[in-house]
N, C-alpha and C positions, 0 to 999 in steps of 0.2 A: 719594091714589092710590099714593106711595111704596112703602106697606107693600105694597098689593095687587099692585104691579109685581115688588117682590121674592118676592112668594109665587109668582107665575107663572113667575120666573125659576127659583125653587126646584124645582117640579114640572115644568118643563120640562127643567133638567138630568136629575132623576130619569129621566124617560121616556127621553131619550136615552141614558143611562149603561147603564139595565139593558134597552135594546133591543140595545145593543152586546155587554151580557154575554150575552144570549140566543143573538144571533149567533155569539157565542165559543163558547159550550157546545154549541151546535147544529154548529159547524164539527169541535169535539171528538169528538162523536157520530158525524158522519160518517166520521172519519178514525180510528174506533177500531181498524180492523182494518190500516191501513197501519204497517208495520214500521219505518218510517223517519221517520213523523210523532211530533212531540215535544209532548205536551199542552201548552196555553196556559190562561193563568187571567188575570184583569184585577185591577189593582190600582187600589183605590179610593181617592179622597182628597177631603174635604171643602172645599167652596168657601166661604171666609171672607168676610164682610161686615160693615159697619157701619151698621146701620139706627137711626137716632135715637139714636147714640150706644151704642146695647146690640150686643154680637158674636153676632149670632143666626145667622150662615152664610149662604150663598148656595146652598146645595144641594149637589150630588155631581157628580165628574168620574173618568172613569177616566184616571188618569195615565200608566200605561203596560201593556203586554202583557206578561207573563212566561212566556218559552220553558223549562220545567222540564227543565235538562239538568244532568248533573254531568259536568264535563268530563274530571275524572282518570276517571270510569270509562268515558267514550267511548273515551280513549286506550288504556284496558287493553282494551277491546272491540275495538279495530282491531288492538290486537296479537294478541290471542288468534284472530282471524278471519284472519290472515295467518298466523299459526303451524297452523291447521285447513286451510287450503287449500291449504298447504305440504304437508302430511303427507297430504291427500286427491290431490293430483296425484303425488307420489312413490309411494304406495301403488298407484295406478292402474296407473303405469309398471312398478313392480319386479313385482307379480302378473302383468302379460304377459310378464316377463323368467321368473319362475318357469315359468309355463304353458310357454314355449319350452322350457325345460332340464328340463322334468319334465311332459312331455305325458300326457294322459289315455290314450292309445293305448298298445299295446304296443311300437310302433317309437319308438325315440329314439335318440339318440346314443350311449347307454350299451350299447343292445342290439348294435348295429351294432360296437361296438368288440369286445365278447364273440364276436360272430359270427365276425369274421374270426379270430381268434386260436381258436376252436374248429375252424374250418377247416384252419389250419395243423396241429393235433393230429390231425384226421382225415388228413391228409396224411402226417403220420408214421407212419401204420399201413399206408397205400396209397400210397407214393411214385410209383408209375408207372401210377396210375389217372388217365387224360386229364381224364375228368368230376371228380375231387376236385380236380386242378389248376385246370381251367376255375372249379371252386367258389370255391377261394383268391383267384383274381383277381378274380371278381364281387363278393366279398366285400370284397376292397380298394378296389373301385371306390366300391360302396355306402357305405362308410365314409368315403372321400375326399369324395365328394359330400354325405353328411350333415354333414360338419364345413364346407364349402362353404356348404351351405344355412344351417344353423345361424349361419353368420357373416353371410350376407345378411339373415336376417330379423333379427337384431340390428342390422345397419346400417339397415335400414328401419325399426325403432324409434328408433334415435339420430337418424335424418333427421326422424320426426315429432316428436318432442322439440326437437330444433333448428328446426322450424318452428313450433312451440309458442310458442318463446321469442321469435320475431319477432312472431308475431300479437297475444301479450300484453304486449309491449313497446311495440306501436303504439298497442294500445288505454291501455295506460296514459299515453302520450304525450298522447293525445285527452283523456282525464280530466284531466292536468294543466291542459292549456288552458283546459276547460271551469271548472275551480275556481278558476283565476286571473280568467276572466271574471266570477264570482260574486263574487269577492273584491272587485271593482271596484263591482258593482251595490249590495251589502251595504254597503259604505262610504258610498256616495253615499246609500243609502235612510236609513240611520241616522246621518246626519251631523244633529245636535241634535234626535235623537228615537231615542234607542237603543229597541231592540227591535221597529222598526218593519218590520224585514224577515226577519221569524220565517220565514216560508214560504220565503225565499230560502236561510235556513240550513238548513233540512230539506232542502233540494236540495242544498247543499253536504255536508252530513252524509252522505246517501246515496252521493255522488259520492267522497266521502273513504272511505267504507266499501268500496266498489267498488276504489278505487285500493289500499285496505290487503289486499284479498284476492289484489290482483297481485302486490304488494311492500309488505314492511312499511316504514311512514313513522313519521314523528314531527313531531306536527301543534303547533305554537303560535299562539295567537291574540294578535294585535296590537292595540294602541289603535286605535279607530275599527270594529272588527269584522272586518278581514281576519285570513286567519291565513297562516303561511308554512309550506310543508311540507319534510321533508328526508329524504333516502334514507342512512341512514348520518350522518354529520357535515356532507353536502354539502346545500345548498339544491337544492330542485327548483322550488318555487314561493316568489316574494315579492311580496306585493302581487299586482300585476295581470300578471307577467310569470312566464311557466314557462320555464325552462331546456331542456326538451325532452327526450325520450328517443331512442334509436335502437339499432339491434344492427349490428354492423360482424362480420363472417367472419375468422377468426383461423386458422392453424395450430395444430392441437392433438397432432402427431406421428402415425406412423403411416399419414398420408396423409388423415387424419381434420380436419374443418373444425368449429370451435365458433362460435355466434354468441354475441357478447360484448354484455352490456349498458352501453352508454355515454352521457354526457350529449350532446345534440346541440349545445349550442353552443361546448364546447371539447373534445369527444371525450375525455373523460375516463372513466375505468371509474366505473360505478355500484357501490356497495356493497350488493347484491342479498341479503338477508340472509334473508328468509322470504317468504312468498306462493306464487302459483300460479309466477311464473317462477323463484323459487329454488327451487321443487320439481323442477322439471322440468331444471333446470340440476344439481341435485344427484343426480337419477335417471340424466340422462345421464352424468355425468363420474365417478360414484361407482358406479352399479348397471351400467349398461352397458357402460361402457368397462372396467371391473372385468372384466365377463365377456368380454370381446374380448380382453383381455389375456391371460385364464387359458387361452380357445381357442386362441390363437396358439401359446401356451407348451405347450399338449399337442399341437397338431398338429407343432411343432418336435419335440418329444422322440419322439412317433410315429414319423414320418420317419427322425430318426437313430439311434433305438435298433433298429428295424426295418431300417434299412440295414446298420447296422454289422454286425450278425449275419448278414443276408443277403449281402452281400458277401464273406464267407467260405467261403460254401456253393457248391456247383455245382448246376445244372439236368440234366437230361437230355440236354441240346444244349449242346456246349460250345461256345466262341465263336471265330469265325473275323475278325469285326472288331468294333470297341467304340467309341463316341467317349463321355466323360464328358457327365453331364447338367450339372454345376457347373463353372463356369469362374472362373479366378482373375482378379485385377484386375493384377497384375504376376508374368510368369511367371519372372523372375529374385529374387522376394523369396522368404523361408525360408516354408514352406507354413503354419506356426504363428504369422506375423506378420499385425498389421492389414492391412499392403499387400497380403497374399495376397489378403485380402479373403472367404474361406472360411467359411461360418456354422458348419460343423463342424471343431473345429480337430484336426489331426492332431499324432501325438506320437510320439516314438521309438521305434523298433522294428523288427519285419520282418512281411513279409508273402510268399508264395508264388505263383510263377505255374508251374501246370503244363502242358508243351508235350507236345500228343500228336499222334505220327506217326499220319496217319489210315489209311494202307496195314498199319502192323504192329500199330498199337495200344499200342505202346510210350509210356511217359509219361516225361519226363523234368522233375524238380523243380528251378525255380530260385530261390533266394532273395534278395528285394530288401530292401536296409536303407534305414529313413529315419532320419537323424540331425538331430534336432531340439533339441539339448542347447544351443544359442546359443554354443557354445565351437568355438575353431579356425576361424572363418570359414568352415566348408564346410557351413552348415546345407542340407537338400534344400529345392530350389525345384522347380519345376515342369520348368523345363527340364535341372537335373539329373538330376530322375528317369526323364525320357524316357531320357536319355541311359543312365542305369545300365541301363535296362530292355533296351536293346539291346544293349549290351555283355554283360550278366549273360546272355542267352537266345543269344546269339550269333546274332542277327540273325534267328532264329527268330520273335520278335515285335519288329515298326518299331513305334516309339513317335514321335509327333510333337504339338507343340503346335500348336493349330489358331489363325488369327488373334484368335479371340474369347476365346482364353484356356483353351480345353477340351483334354483331352488325347485323343489318339487313338490305339489299339492296332490293329494288323492281322497276322494271322499269315501266314508265309510260307505259298507254295505246299505243298500236301500235309500242313500242319499245321493245328492247332487249340489252342486254349488255355483254362483256367479258372483260377480264384483258390483260394486257401486261406490259413486261419489268418492273417488280417489282426488283428496285434496294434497295428499305428499308425493305424488308423480313417482312412487316407489313401485307400482305396478308396470310403469312403463319402462322405467329404469330397469328393471328384471326380465323384461320380456313377457309379461303375464297379461294375457288376454288382449294382445296386441294384434293390429291390423299389418303392419309394417315388420320385417327382419332386417338386420345391417346396422352398417354403423355411417356410411356416406355413400356416395355414387359409384362405389368401387364393389359394393357388393348388396346395394339394397335388392329387396325383395318382398313380396308379400308373404306374410306369414303362412308356411307351408300348411298348417292345420286350417286356417281360413280357406287357402285355397284349394285345398282339398274338401273341405265341407263349408260352401258359402253362408249355410244355416249359422254358422257362428260369429257372420257380421254382426257388429254389436250395434244394430239401429235403436235399441229400446234405452229408456233409462228407468222405467219402473217395471222393469220383468215381463211386462205383456207383450205378446205376440203382436199385437196390432198397434203397439206403439211405434213411432218411427222419431221421437223426438232427437236421439243422440243422433241420429242419421242428419238430420237437419242442423245438429251442433257441429257435425263433422262438413256438411257441405259450407257451412260459413265459414271456416277456415282459410279457404282459397282467398278470403279478403280482409282476414283479420291481421291486424299488427304484430309481429313477431319480434321479442325482444333481441335474439339471435341475427336476425338480419336488419338489424339497427333501426327499428321499428316500421318498416314496410312489411306488406302482406307478400306470399308466397310469389302469387302472380304478377305483383309489382317488382318482386327481385329478380326473377326472371325476365322481366320486360328491361329490368336495368340491364341486366349483361346484356344483353342482345343489344340495347341500346349504346351501352360502352363499347360493343366490338365494333358498331357500326362508326362511332365517332373516332376510335381508333384508326379504322380503315381510312376515313375520311380525311384526318389529320396526316396520315401515312401518304396519301395521295397529294394532297397541297405541300408537303414537305419535297415531294418529289418532283412537282411542278417548278417548286422555287429552285430546286437542285440543278434541274433540267435548264432553266434561263441562267442561271449563273455560271453553269459548265459552257452554254452556248456562247455565252459573251466571251468567256475565256477563249474558248477554241477559235474563235472569229479573230481575236487579238492575236494568237499564236499564228493562225493561217497568214495575218498581214506582214509579221516578221519572218516567219520561217516558212511558209509555204512558198510555192511557184506561181509566179503570175506569167503565164503563157505570153502574154504582149510583151512584156519586158524582156523576157528571155530571146522572143523574136528578134527586138531591138538588138541585143548583145550579139546574136546570133549574125545578123548582117552586119554590126560593126567589126567583130573578129574576123569574118570572111573577107570585108574588105581590107584589113590591117593585114590580114596572111597575103592576100592578092597583092596589095602595095608592096610587103616584104620580097614577094617572088619577083615583082617587076624591079624592085631596087636591086636586086641579085643579076638578074638579066644584064641590067644596065653597069653592074660592076665588072660581070661577066664581058663584056664588050670592051670595057676599058682595058680587062687584062690581055684579051685578044689584040687590042691595038698595041698595047705596051709590047707584047712577044714578036707582033709583026715587026716592031721597030729595030728589036734584038737580033732578028734574023737579016 
């Protein structure tokens, strides 16, 4: 009976082995469309035995389930996924910036720049026309509003990217915890039984891919089946422990805040190099911050260049009282020093104050000298400038330093005053007789006095109402080279900003296309190794089915043999 018992064991082992193999094949077929599933195959081995001194064997068994994965390919795939999703995030953000600076409609920042200087040109021809003066003011207000709106739109996009960094980092933190938990489960399941946790490994692979989509990671498998995960050279996950990720707000200059990714356990900075998080950070810091900086530079140049020219001209209405719009930090500091704190730095030279007798119409010109050569200890301060104005004009114009650091000028009774030929830039620096107010894109506006009274637009250089020569000089500023802008004009600088955004968006698109090609190639390679081929599975299905049927037939024969033996016994 020993032989027949062995024969039954052989048949039984075959039935069990091929039943399991059929189930495994069915599972492969069921997951054929599952992108994170890795194909599994059964490894068979004979059961060895000794029957009557003969090595006949004891049947077959499945020794292990093989999960078809090439870890080096998985690592390259995760890296390509990080690069693709970083490029995708970057392109989406930079496309929005490009659309903001290069809108599809006719109205844009470049248009409003040209419209202001076109209005100055029109004023040159008709300096006494109140409607044209009103047009100049409205165009100036439209330009200031357009600059401020562009800044607000850029800041909104920046805030969105900052919020994305927080949300994506929070998701990465959750994924890291889930991967750490799976590490423990896999190690426990595979203790003494390698390959037993194929399903858990697939789950971990999916989580690692999602994590790689957010941030570039390096994965190193450890003995026992767990993986350590690194961001840069720093561990994020070790066995069942995740250090965690968080964001911290930090100053970024110009009143801006950046959300910075840090490890939660010790607050150290995480070296985020790729993935959606890096794409958002790069678009924020490189794309948007660059355009914000350029916009501020454009606004400062516009304010200062227009104000320098405008301050030397005269409007239809002379001044009887005027207070500068810009204050100094220290009235006793030389006007060109950092202690004075003026955005526009004055220089040595002269300007003129023309005092007009209202009754007679007679005008007297007074020269004011500004000394800022740093020699002799007598450099001009706001205090000394006020004293010089009063002395030089013989009290016709009183000058006083206000408590907030601004300079106030007032004409004596029966007189008025105007300015001419400022070679020092001190008038523009102090905000006297200026067209624009503000310092940069955040607060640029038309001078409130000019806005309320367009007759104050300084179109003339000789004080005559019919003179539009200063308006012509103002109109020419649009194409004049500006040192602050690197020697290009206001119009060219804005065009450069628009072109820079277009080039950046195009580069991001090209990078995305290249990353897509690389990712597609690696995904195809993974599919050839880890993916399910239904034709191959169909072949295995038939093979295992026939093997199962053969085992069943074999058992039927053995059963007949047993019945024959039993009948002999009876």
